[in-house]
C-alpha positions in Angstrom: 106.0 73.3 92.9 106.8 74.3 89.0 103.8 76.1 88.6 105.1 78.1 91.4 108.3 78.9 90.6 107.3 79.6 86.5 104.7 82.6 88.5 107.6 84.1 90.7 110.6 83.4 88.2 109.0 84.1 84.4 105.8 85.6 84.8 105.9 89.0 84.2 108.4 88.6 81.5 106.2 85.9 79.7 102.7 88.5 80.7 104.7 91.3 79.3 106.1 90.2 76.4 103.1 88.3 75.3 100.8 91.6 75.8 103.2 93.9 73.8 103.1 91.4 70.8 99.9 91.2 71.3 99.3 95.2 71.2 101.2 95.5 67.7 99.8 93.2 66.2 95.9 94.9 67.5 97.4 98.2 66.1 98.8 96.9 63.3 95.5 95.8 61.9 93.7 98.6 63.0 96.1 100.3 60.8 95.5 98.2 58.3 91.4 98.0 58.6 91.7 102.0 58.6 94.1 102.7 55.7 93.2 99.6 53.2 89.0 98.8 54.2 88.4 102.4 54.8 86.4 100.8 57.8 88.0 100.8 61.6 87.7 98.4 64.6 85.5 100.5 67.1 86.7 98.2 69.6 90.5 98.4 69.3 92.0 101.4 70.7 89.8 100.6 73.7 91.1 97.5 74.0 95.0 98.8 73.1 94.6 101.0 75.9 93.3 98.9 78.9 96.3 95.9 77.4 98.8 99.1 77.9 97.6 99.8 81.8 97.9 96.1 82.3 101.5 96.4 81.2 102.2 99.8 83.2 101.3 98.3 86.2 103.1 94.9 86.1 105.7 96.6 84.4 106.2 98.2 87.9 106.8 95.1 89.4 109.1 93.3 86.9 111.2 96.8 87.3 111.3 96.0 91.2 112.5 92.5 90.2 115.0 93.5 88.8 116.0 96.6 90.4 115.7 99.2 87.9 113.4 101.7 89.3 115.3 105.1 89.7 116.2 106.1 92.8 118.2 109.4 94.0 120.7 108.7 95.6 122.4 111.9 96.3 121.4 112.6 99.0 122.0 109.0 100.5 125.9 108.9 99.3 126.2 111.8 102.0 126.2 109.4 104.5 128.4 106.2 105.3 128.2 102.6 104.0 126.0 102.0 107.6 124.0 104.5 107.5 123.2 104.2 103.1 121.7 100.9 104.3 119.5 102.1 106.6 118.4 105.0 104.3 118.0 102.2 102.0 116.4 99.2 104.7 114.1 102.8 105.4 113.2 103.3 102.1 111.5 99.9 101.3 110.4 99.5 104.4 108.6 103.3 103.3 107.5 101.9 99.5 106.1 98.1 100.4 103.7 100.3 102.3 102.6 102.6 100.0 102.6 99.7 97.3 99.8 97.9 100.1 98.2 101.1 100.4 97.6 101.3 96.4 97.3 97.6 96.2 94.2 98.0 99.2 92.8 101.5 97.4 92.6 100.2 93.7 91.1 96.8 95.2 88.4 99.0 96.8 87.9 100.6 93.6 88.0 97.9 91.4 84.9 96.3 93.6 82.6 99.7 93.4 83.6 99.2 89.7 82.4 96.2 89.6 79.6 96.3 91.6 78.3 99.1 89.8 78.3 97.3 85.9 79.6 100.3 84.8 81.2 99.4 81.1 83.7 100.8 78.8 82.3 102.1 75.9 83.0 100.6 73.1 83.4 97.0 74.4 81.1 97.1 76.9 83.6 94.9 79.1 82.9 96.0 82.9 85.5 99.3 83.8 87.1 96.8 86.6 88.9 94.5 84.5 91.0 97.7 83.7 91.1 99.2 87.0 92.0 95.4 88.3 95.4 96.2 86.8 96.3 98.8 89.8 95.6 96.3 92.8 97.0 92.9 90.5 100.4 95.2 89.4 100.6 96.9 92.9 99.8 93.0 94.8 102.8 92.2 92.6 105.2 94.9 93.4 104.4 94.9 97.0 105.4 90.9 96.9 108.5 91.7 94.8 109.3 94.9 97.5 109.4 92.1 100.4 111.4 89.4 98.2 114.2 92.3 98.1 113.7 93.0 101.7 114.6 89.5 102.7 117.5 89.6 100.1 118.9 92.4 101.3 118.5 91.7 105.1 119.6 87.9 104.7 122.7 89.1 102.7 123.2 92.0 105.8 123.4 89.0 108.0 125.8 87.2 106.4 127.9 90.6 106.1 127.4 90.5 102.4 127.5 94.0 100.0 124.1 95.0 98.5 123.6 93.7 94.7 
């Protein structure tokens, strides 16, 4: 149970911090290799790029968890508080549908790439591993959006304002 609580509360943060430190270290080593030893690692730039993809998609999930995604509220602010809540719930439902769609299509693409055996140019790892960042990140984002929807719905039933 503690493991599930850790995954829910800290997974994205730990993953993002660890991957950022790893990427910075990797790029630092690449710069040292190139300018001090006049030799570079052929795979480091590619690995940094794939880690960056994972950071983007997991970071999108983390932004949903912290309610830090950009929202355009000019249109919504023209309405009363009651209709603003309806607009918020509609937006979350649409976002959940879109995120689920990206999860599904990303999983399809990842599966195709793994079946075909397409390899990355420098590291020769399956490209499906890099593309798996889309369904994993969007799956996490869908989960976080459902959590937000439930939290907002519960607070609505209790008569509380949205946080």
